[in-house]
Backbone as CSV, one residue per row, in Angstrom:
resi,resn,N_x,N_y,N_z,CA_x,CA_y,CA_z,C_x,C_y,C_z
1,CYS,-34.310,30.952,-8.181,-33.922,29.853,-7.319,-34.782,28.587,-7.703
2,LEU,-33.983,27.432,-7.892,-34.314,26.189,-8.010,-35.299,25.489,-7.208
3,HIS,-36.390,24.778,-7.637,-37.280,23.920,-6.687,-36.618,22.513,-6.801
4,GLY,-37.351,21.796,-6.075,-36.769,20.428,-5.874,-36.945,19.348,-7.045
5,ASN,-38.044,19.801,-7.935,-38.213,19.019,-8.950,-36.972,19.536,-10.271
6,ASP,-36.922,20.970,-10.131,-35.841,21.443,-11.241,-34.508,21.146,-10.740
7,ARG,-34.266,21.107,-9.561,-32.829,20.645,-9.232,-32.542,19.405,-9.481
8,ALA,-33.574,18.460,-9.447,-33.167,16.947,-9.785,-33.286,16.863,-11.370
9,ALA,-33.880,17.308,-12.089,-33.882,17.417,-13.581,-32.658,18.089,-13.842
10,LEU,-32.000,19.078,-13.224,-30.909,19.544,-13.984,-29.584,19.002,-13.243
11,THR,-29.809,18.011,-11.993,-28.648,17.109,-11.658,-28.464,16.126,-12.756
12,SER,-29.841,15.329,-13.211,-29.900,14.260,-14.158,-29.163,14.892,-15.534
13,ALA,-29.697,15.914,-15.916,-29.133,16.524,-17.414,-27.703,16.782,-17.140
14,PHE,-26.963,17.026,-16.074,-25.589,16.910,-15.895,-24.988,15.902,-16.201
15,VAL,-25.494,14.649,-15.230,-25.083,13.543,-15.033,-24.967,12.841,-16.602
16,LEU,-25.959,13.130,-17.244,-26.234,12.520,-18.504,-25.360,13.067,-19.395
17,SER,-25.050,14.586,-19.434,-24.172,15.254,-20.084,-22.541,14.488,-20.238
18,PHE,-22.209,14.660,-18.909,-20.722,14.535,-18.656,-20.599,13.008,-18.132
19,PHE,-21.441,12.171,-18.002,-21.549,10.603,-17.623,-22.232,9.814,-18.003
20,PRO,-22.284,9.863,-19.522,-23.615,9.236,-20.066,-23.540,7.483,-19.854
21,LEU,-22.278,6.781,-19.887,-22.480,5.687,-19.542,-22.619,5.338,-18.149
22,LEU,-22.519,6.102,-17.263,-22.619,6.141,-15.829,-24.049,6.153,-15.506
23,TYR,-24.920,6.843,-16.218,-26.311,7.371,-16.159,-26.814,5.984,-16.302
24,PHE,-26.510,5.304,-17.573,-27.522,4.312,-18.205,-27.110,2.940,-17.509
25,PHE,-25.794,2.871,-16.828,-25.292,1.665,-16.449,-24.770,1.836,-15.058
26,VAL,-25.584,2.412,-14.269,-25.046,2.733,-13.131,-25.410,1.593,-12.032
27,PHE,-26.147,0.653,-12.430,-26.362,-0.988,-11.829,-25.198,-1.746,-11.986
28,LEU,-24.472,-1.444,-12.842,-23.136,-2.066,-12.980,-21.971,-1.751,-12.363
29,TYR,-21.831,-0.521,-11.940,-20.673,0.085,-11.608,-20.698,0.214,-10.094
30,TYR,-21.535,-0.233,-9.081,-21.565,0.035,-7.854,-20.776,-1.200,-7.276
31,THR,-20.548,-2.235,-7.824,-19.747,-3.480,-7.747,-18.006,-2.973,-7.785
32,ASP,-17.603,-2.034,-8.656,-16.362,-1.912,-8.781,-15.360,-1.883,-7.920
33,ILE,-15.646,-1.185,-6.525,-14.653,-1.164,-5.578,-14.683,-2.451,-4.988
34,ILE,-15.613,-2.941,-4.701,-15.569,-4.294,-3.873,-14.951,-5.352,-4.696
35,SER,-15.430,-5.267,-5.914,-14.823,-6.311,-6.984,-13.138,-6.178,-7.075
36,THR,-12.975,-5.012,-7.363,-11.465,-4.822,-7.274,-10.781,-5.057,-6.167
37,PHE,-11.090,-5.077,-4.896,-10.573,-5.202,-3.583,-10.689,-6.703,-3.444
38,PHE,-11.445,-7.362,-4.017,-11.451,-9.093,-3.805,-10.486,-9.939,-4.657
39,VAL,-10.422,-9.023,-5.835,-9.599,-9.593,-6.821,-7.964,-9.534,-6.494
40,LEU,-7.747,-8.048,-6.137,-6.325,-7.743,-5.465,-5.986,-8.575,-4.165
41,LEU,-7.015,-8.953,-3.378,-6.696,-9.523,-2.472,-6.564,-11.107,-2.706
42,THR,-6.931,-11.582,-3.521,-7.089,-13.069,-4.123,-5.589,-13.262,-4.555
43,TYR,-5.131,-12.081,-5.588,-3.748,-12.054,-5.919,-2.751,-11.944,-4.708
44,LEU,-2.940,-11.324,-3.873,-1.766,-10.823,-2.845,-1.758,-12.286,-2.052
45,LEU,-2.926,-12.686,-1.813,-2.806,-13.951,-0.797,-2.285,-15.279,-1.660
46,ALA,-2.463,-15.317,-3.336,-1.862,-16.163,-3.891,-0.314,-16.158,-3.847
47,LEU,0.144,-14.963,-3.810,1.689,-14.762,-3.953,2.086,-15.065,-2.411
48,GLN,1.419,-14.736,-1.475,2.000,-15.199,-0.174,1.800,-16.562,0.016
49,GLY,1.178,-17.397,-0.685,1.009,-18.791,-0.499,-0.016,-19.242,0.310
50,LYS,-0.988,-18.568,0.693,-2.247,-18.590,1.424,-3.454,-18.879,0.287
51,ASN,-3.274,-20.498,-0.084,-4.113,-20.694,-1.122,-5.546,-20.720,-0.756
52,TRP,-5.652,-21.333,0.527,-7.281,-21.456,0.951,-8.019,-20.080,1.275
53,SER,-6.981,-19.107,1.825,-7.565,-17.978,1.639,-7.954,-17.382,0.440
54,SER,-6.872,-17.325,-0.327,-7.014,-16.684,-1.777,-8.109,-17.135,-2.573
55,ALA,-8.435,-18.597,-2.439,-9.629,-19.127,-2.950,-10.955,-18.494,-2.228
56,ALA,-11.088,-18.444,-1.061,-12.156,-17.731,-0.590,-12.471,-16.422,-1.025
57,ALA,-11.315,-15.754,-1.049,-11.446,-14.032,-1.561,-11.687,-14.272,-3.342
58,GLY,-11.274,-15.264,-3.592,-11.502,-15.361,-5.306,-12.906,-15.451,-5.251
59,SER,-13.537,-16.382,-4.457,-14.916,-16.743,-4.388,-15.786,-15.616,-4.433
60,PHE,-15.552,-14.627,-3.263,-16.138,-13.605,-3.242,-16.087,-12.408,-4.417
61,ALA,-14.916,-12.534,-4.923,-14.784,-11.743,-6.161,-15.789,-12.216,-7.352
62,VAL,-15.910,-13.472,-7.285,-16.389,-14.176,-8.624,-17.788,-13.709,-8.482
63,LEU,-18.489,-13.633,-7.001,-19.745,-13.485,-6.676,-20.095,-11.885,-6.993
64,CYS,-19.249,-11.291,-6.642,-19.355,-9.636,-7.122,-19.465,-9.622,-8.528
65,ARG,-18.648,-10.247,-9.354,-18.671,-10.136,-10.649,-18.169,-11.312,-11.538
66,GLN,-18.976,-11.933,-12.287,-18.701,-13.016,-12.852,-17.375,-13.225,-13.564
67,THR,-17.241,-11.825,-14.378,-16.077,-11.709,-15.112,-14.743,-11.755,-14.497
68,ASN,-14.822,-11.710,-13.049,-13.614,-11.764,-12.396,-12.851,-13.245,-12.553
69,ILE,-13.949,-14.246,-12.894,-13.283,-15.456,-13.172,-11.765,-15.401,-13.746
70,VAL,-11.603,-14.867,-14.610,-10.531,-14.898,-15.612,-9.238,-14.338,-14.542
71,TRP,-9.329,-13.455,-13.635,-8.587,-12.967,-12.724,-8.381,-14.087,-11.417
72,VAL,-9.307,-14.719,-11.211,-9.168,-15.756,-10.221,-8.287,-16.864,-10.803
73,GLY,-8.714,-17.054,-12.218,-7.757,-17.984,-12.810,-6.302,-17.676,-12.954
74,PHE,-6.269,-16.610,-13.054,-4.765,-15.741,-13.407,-3.964,-16.323,-11.945
75,SER,-4.658,-15.967,-10.916,-4.107,-16.200,-9.227,-4.118,-17.594,-9.063
76,ALA,-4.958,-18.298,-9.425,-4.729,-19.983,-9.123,-3.432,-20.349,-10.226
77,ALA,-3.517,-19.799,-11.435,-2.312,-20.128,-12.035,-0.843,-19.924,-11.625
78,VAL,-0.795,-18.438,-10.827,0.306,-18.325,-10.331,0.527,-18.851,-9.280
79,ALA,-0.384,-19.367,-8.272,-0.416,-20.355,-7.042,0.331,-21.788,-7.594
80,ILE,-0.334,-22.139,-8.632,0.266,-23.788,-9.430,1.731,-23.660,-9.744
81,LEU,1.865,-22.629,-10.353,3.257,-22.420,-11.047,4.248,-22.119,-9.862
82,ASP,3.849,-21.428,-8.691,4.764,-21.340,-7.683,4.853,-22.888,-6.917
83,PHE,4.004,-23.555,-6.740,4.181,-24.829,-6.404,4.592,-25.928,-7.197
84,PHE,4.518,-25.831,-8.381,5.825,-26.482,-9.211,6.909,-26.208,-9.297
85,LEU,7.240,-24.932,-9.150,8.483,-24.453,-9.154,9.222,-24.902,-7.348
86,LEU,8.550,-25.156,-6.768,8.869,-25.512,-5.352,9.157,-27.013,-5.542
87,ILE,8.305,-27.704,-6.063,8.877,-29.330,-6.469,10.081,-29.376,-7.357
88,LEU,10.222,-28.570,-8.233,11.230,-28.897,-8.939,12.601,-28.493,-8.433
89,SER,12.343,-27.511,-7.390,13.669,-26.804,-6.877,14.017,-28.055,-5.892
90,ALA,13.008,-28.718,-5.179,13.311,-29.707,-4.255,14.121,-31.008,-5.169
91,VAL,13.505,-31.312,-6.144,13.959,-32.536,-6.783,15.175,-32.075,-7.537
92,ALA,15.586,-30.880,-7.702,16.718,-30.542,-8.073,18.131,-30.690,-7.103
93,ARG,17.471,-30.541,-5.653,18.474,-30.472,-4.794,18.290,-31.739,-4.310
94,GLY,17.515,-32.655,-4.677,17.534,-34.196,-4.264,16.685,-34.308,-2.792
95,ILE,15.856,-33.256,-2.349,15.375,-33.475,-1.147,13.907,-33.987,-1.413
96,LYS,13.660,-34.938,-0.860,12.196,-35.890,-1.234,11.459,-35.375,0.026
97,GLY,12.204,-35.153,0.947,11.286,-34.758,2.227,10.238,-33.602,2.093
98,LEU,10.790,-32.686,1.151,9.668,-31.566,0.905,8.524,-32.152,0.111
99,LEU,8.746,-33.224,-0.575,7.564,-33.709,-1.539,6.569,-34.527,-0.670
100,PHE,5.375,-33.850,-0.142,4.381,-34.457,0.539,3.517,-35.684,0.093
101,PHE,3.813,-35.937,-1.112,3.050,-37.050,-1.752,3.902,-38.150,-2.195
102,CYS,5.221,-38.121,-1.618,6.083,-39.281,-1.896,6.223,-40.212,-0.624
């Protein structure tokens, strides 16, 4: 029968053997789930045209992991492209009422 210290040592050996990166870099992986959630929420809100909400979710994503700035930038580019396509379609139809800056 294993005692408390033996069991902890065996568990550490198992984790080190099968998940070596997780053992040494566990402090990096605890933000994976929340980071992915906020990145996907940012993209979803950008696709729905909810730009302020998308910016807030993107801010939380960047606060979780700074490398998420790449995905937040992608979502911002999607929102900007969608806005410009709306403007171009309004100009093509000759409707200036949709252009709020004219």
